[in-house]
N, C-alpha and C positions, 0 to 999 in steps of 0.2 A: 504494500499500500504505500503510495506518493502522497507527500503533504505539500501544497503550494501555500505558504504563509506570507501574506501581503498585509503591511501595516500602512494605515493612512497617516500622514504627519498630523503633528497636532495642530498647526496652524493652517492647514489645507482644507478648505469646506467644499472643494469640487469633488466631483465624482473620481471613483477609483480610476477608471479607463483614462481621465484626463490627467491623472497624477501619473500613470504609468506612461503614457505617451510623452508628457514632459520629462520625465527620466530619460527616456530613450533620446528625446531631442537635445537634452543637455549634453550628452556624450557623443553624438554622431551629428556633425553636420549635414551630411548626406541623408539620413534618416530623419533630420528635421525638416529638411526641404520636401520629403514624401510627406510627412505629415502636416505640413503647413498647405501642400498642394491638395491633399486628402481632404482636409478641412474645409478648406476653401471649396471644395467640388461638393461635400455634403451641405454648405450653406447656400449654394446656388442652385443644385440640382432640382429642389422642391421649394422654390421660392413662394408658392402659394399655401405652402404647408398643407397640402392634401394628403400626404404619406407621412412625414416626419411631422405628427402633429404635437409631439410633447418633447419637452428638452432632453429627457432621458434617452428617446429614440435617436435624438440627433447625435447626443454624446456617444451612445453605442454604436452607431453607424460610423462615426469618424474613426472609432477604434477599429470595426471591422475593416473598413477599407485600407488602413493602415497595414493590419496584418494579411489581408488578402493580397495585397502587393509584396509584402515580404517573403511571404510563403506562397506564391501563386500556385504551385503543384498540389498545395495542400489546403486551397482556399475552401474546401467543401468538407475538411475535417472538422471535429469537433474543437470548438475554440480552447476547451480544457488541455486537449492534447498539445496544441501550438503554445501555450502558456507555458506548459511544464518544461518545453525544450529551452525557453528563453533563459539565458543567465543572468537573471534578475540581479544577483549577488555582486554583479560586476558593475552596476551603473552606479556613480557617485552620488546622484540624490538619493538612492536606496541606501547607500551605506552611510549617509549622514544621517538618515532618520532613524535606523538601527542605532547609530552611536547616541541618538537622544535617548532612545530606550534603556541601553546599557548605562548612561549618565544618572538614570533614575534608580538604578539598583546599588 
């Protein structure tokens, strides 16, 4: 059994998907550009909000767009399997947040 532990930073009030995309973008200019363009696409693709009717749908769509591009061959695999393979511990923003938890103990 594998366990993926994700911690939302104390001062961050946005969705987990937004936090994770920001962590990726902070460590890679190339991925940051993919994320920026994917976010722009999601914001513009349904301007009348006929399908993306709620903020959470928009947030999840931005997350899904990035991972569909990054793992194109596996775009229809469950998101959970994709997330398990991402080396989250290597992202500096996530390391900083875990350090805050460590400092509390």
